[in-house]
N, C-alpha and C positions, 0 to 999 in steps of 0.2 A: 327337578333339582336344578339349582343354579349352576350355570356353566362355570368351569374353572377359568379364571382370567389368565391372559398370557403371562403377566408378571408373576402370578402365583405358580404357573407351570415352571417358569425359570427358577423360582425358589426351590421347587421340588427337585429340579435337576441338580442344583447345588447341594441340597440336603443329601441326595444320593451319593455325591462324591464323598462327603464326610462320613456317611454311613459305611461306605466301602472301606475307607481308611480305618474307621473305628472298629469294624468287624475284624479286619486282619490284625490290627494292633492288639485288641482284647484277647483273641485266641493265642496270639504269639506270647503275650505276657503270661497267661495262665499255663500254657502247655510247655513253654520253653524256659520257665523260670530257673531251672537248674542248669541250663546250657551255659558253658563258660563264655560264649560269645554274646551273652545278654547285654552287657554295657555297649558293645559296638552296635548291636541291633537297635537298642533304644536311641542311640545317637543318630543312627540312620533314619529311624522313624521320626525323630524330632526334626531332622533336616527336611524330611518329606512334608511334615505338617507345616513347617515354616514356609515351604514353597507353595503349599495350598493357600495359606493365609496371605502370602505376598501377591498372589495372582491378581486380586482385585485392585491393588495399588500399582502394579507394574504394567498391566495390560494397556492403560491409557497412554503410556509413554512410547509404545511402538511394538510391532510384532516380534522384534528381536528378543525381547524379554520373555515372551511366551515360548519361543523356541528354546531358550535357556531353561525355563521352568520344566517344559516337557522333557527335555533331555535329562535333566537332573532326576526327575521322578522316575523316568524309565530306567535309568542306570541303577538307582536305589532298588527299584522293584526287581530288576534282574539279579543283582547281587544277593538280595535277601532270599529270593526264590532258589538260587543256585547253591548257596553256601550255608544258609541258616536253617538248621533243624530238619531239612528234607521234608518240608510241609508244602502243600499245594496252595493254601489260602493266601499266600503272598501274591498270587495271581490277581487278586482283587485290586491290588495297587496299580494295575495297568488301566483300570477304568477311568480314574480322574484325568490323566493326560489325553485320553481319547475324547472324553466329553469336553474338555477345555478346547481341544482342537476344533471340534464341530461347532462350538459356540462362537469362537473368536477368529478362526482362520477362514479364508475363502474356501469354497467347497473342495477344489482340487487339492489345495495344500492340506486340508484336513484329512482327505482320503489317503494321501501319501503317508501322513503321520500315523493314522489308524492302521493302515496296512503294514507299515514298518513295525509298529508295536506288536501287532498280532503275530507276525512272523517271528520276531525275537522271542516273544513269550512262548509260542509253540515249540520253537527249537530248544529253548531252555527246559521246558517240561519234558520233552522227549529225551534230552540228555540226562536230566536229573532223576527221573522216575523210570521204573520198569515199563516196558511197552504196554503191558496189560493195563496199567494204571494211566499212563500218559495219554493213551488214545482217548479215554473218557474225558480227561482234563482238557485235551486239545479241542474237544467238541463243546464242553460245558462253558468254559471261560470265554472263548470268542463269542459264543451265543449271548452270554451276559453282557459283554462289551457292546455287541450289536444292539441289544434291547436298550441299554442305557443311552447310547449315542443316538438311536432313533428317536427316543423320547425327548432328548435334549434338542435334537434338530427340529422336531415338531414344535417344541416350546419356542425356539428361536424364530421360526417362521411365523408363529402366531403373534409373538411380540412385535416383530417387524411389520406385520399386517396391521396390528392395532396402532402402531406409531404412524404408519402411512395414513390410516383412517383419521387419526387425530389431526395430522397436518392438513388433510383435505377438509376436515370439518372447520378448522381454524381459518383456512383460506375461504371456505364458503361463507362463514360468518363475516369475515372481513369484506368479501364481495357484496354480501347482503347489506351491510352497513353503508358501503359506498353507493349501492343502488338506491337505498333510502335517501341518502344525502342528495344524489342526483335527482331523484323524484321530487324532493322538496325544493331544490333549486329550479327545476322545470316548472313546478307549480307557481313558485314566486315569479318567474319570468313570464308565465302565462297571465298571471294576475296583473303584473306591471304592464304587459302588452295590452290587456283589455282596458286597464285604466287610461292608458295613452289614447287608445282608440275612442273611448267615450269622451275623453277631453277634447279630441279633435272634432268629434261630432257636435259636442256642446259649442265649441268655438264656431264651427261652420254653420250651424243651424240656429240653435236657441239663442246664442249670443247676438247674432245678427238680428233675429226677430226682436229681442229685447231692446237692442239699439233702435230699431224701427219704432218700437212702442214709445221709447223716450222722445224721439223726434215728433211722432204724431201727437203725443200728449202736450209737448211744448207748442206745437202749431195750433192745437185746439184751444189752448189757454190764451194764445194771442188773438185768435179769431173769434172767440166767444162773444166779445163785445162789438167788434168791428163788423163781422160777417157771420151771423148765427147759422146761415145755411151751410157755408163752407165748414164751420166748426162742427156741425152735425155730421157732415161727410167724413171729417177727420176722426170723429168719435166712432163712426161705423168702421172705418179702417182700423182704428185702434182695437175695436172689439174683434175684428177678424184676425189681427196679428196676435192678440191674446189667445184666441182659439188655436191658432197654429202653434204658438209656444206651448200651450197645454198639451196638444197632440204630440209634439216632439218629446216633451218630458215624459209623457205616458209611454211612448215608444222606448225611450231609454230605460225607464223603470222596468218595463216589460222584459228587456234584455237582461237586466240585473236579477230580477225576480220573476221567472216565468209564471204565467197564470196557472191556477190550479188545474185547468183543463188541458194543459200542454200534453198530457199523456193520451188525449183523445185523438190525436192525429192532426196532420197539417190541414186537411180539408175542413174539419170542424173549427179549427182556430181561424181559418180564413173567413168562414161564414160569420163567426162572431165579430171579426174585425170589420167586415162589410156592414153588419148591423150597427156597430158603434159609429162608423163613419156616417151612416144614414141619420142616426140620432143626433150626432154632434154637429155635423157640417152640412147636412142635407145632400150629401153625395150619394147617388145611387150607384152601387157597384154590381156589375154583371159578372158573376163568377162562372168561368168555364173550366171546370175541374173534372178530369177523367175519373173512372171508377176508383174507389178507395184503394190506395196502395201505400203501405207504410214504407217509409225510408228510414235510414239511420237517424237517430235523434239529433245529432249535430247538423246533418244536412237539412232536416225539417226546420230546425231553429234558424239556420241561415236563410232559407227560402222565406220563412215568415218575416224575418227582419227586412229582407229585400222588398217584400210586398208592403210592409209598413212604410218604408222609406218612399216607395213609389207613390203610394196614396197620399203621403204627406206632401210630396212635390206637386201632385195634382191639385190638392187643396190650396197650396201656397201660390203656385205659379200659373196654373192653367185656368183658374176661375171657372171650372167646368162643373156641371151638375150631374154628369154621368161618366162612368169609367168602366172599362172592361179589364178584368184580371184573369188571365188565361194561364193555365199550368199544363204543359205538355207532358 
């Protein structure tokens, strides 16, 4: 069965107030219709009903209004119980002020009001009815007040808990949206940082190589008629520079789009890199790699990039045919 929601519990509490009033009023009208005090009784019940209806509108204006409403309802209930028809069911009219107190006052203030109302009701019952009857009434009606106020207090607690949960949920959703925004900003910053790094590497390596290619091409064009031997040397140098530029571009592309075998581990990627260098540049790479040990993906990618850069420098600057790549 679906649980009763807190606001529905609050509605049930208010329905109980009006049922208590309606029950006492209906019995009084049918049983006391011949009583000469009927007009006064109806006027007092009308004033009581107006105070019930006004509670919703006056409570937001401050606690003083609720004190006035409670006092008015209590006085009306006492007068009806004491002087109208010598009937006990007017004791039901003490339930609404007790419930209103537990719903709207701080707990200590509410308990003072409830205790005062019960004492006044019990004293009036003892004075109005014979002891044999009043003893039963003094037990029954305070028990009814206790049950109504307990139910209302639980409804109030449930509603307050739900409101706190809704506030926390709203705060959590707001924090989640902020976190998503921060994550998006961090991703954009990381992408911008990576673009800047690649731009620097392009400027520091590939741009310089292309500039060298341009100079070598111009020199070869000048020397091709004057000194074919030197022109051939420039063309060889031009070819070497082109190979270096190609290697640099491949390294940068590798960083942007890792090879399909990146998940194989650092050792396997380094062995493939050594084989590529052997095929492209004639560079024999002696790998000294310990037993396979996987590292975090970010660390492996950074180590692989360092190895690529180191071998690029060997090809460009060392003019060596052999290199040792050791990983401790």
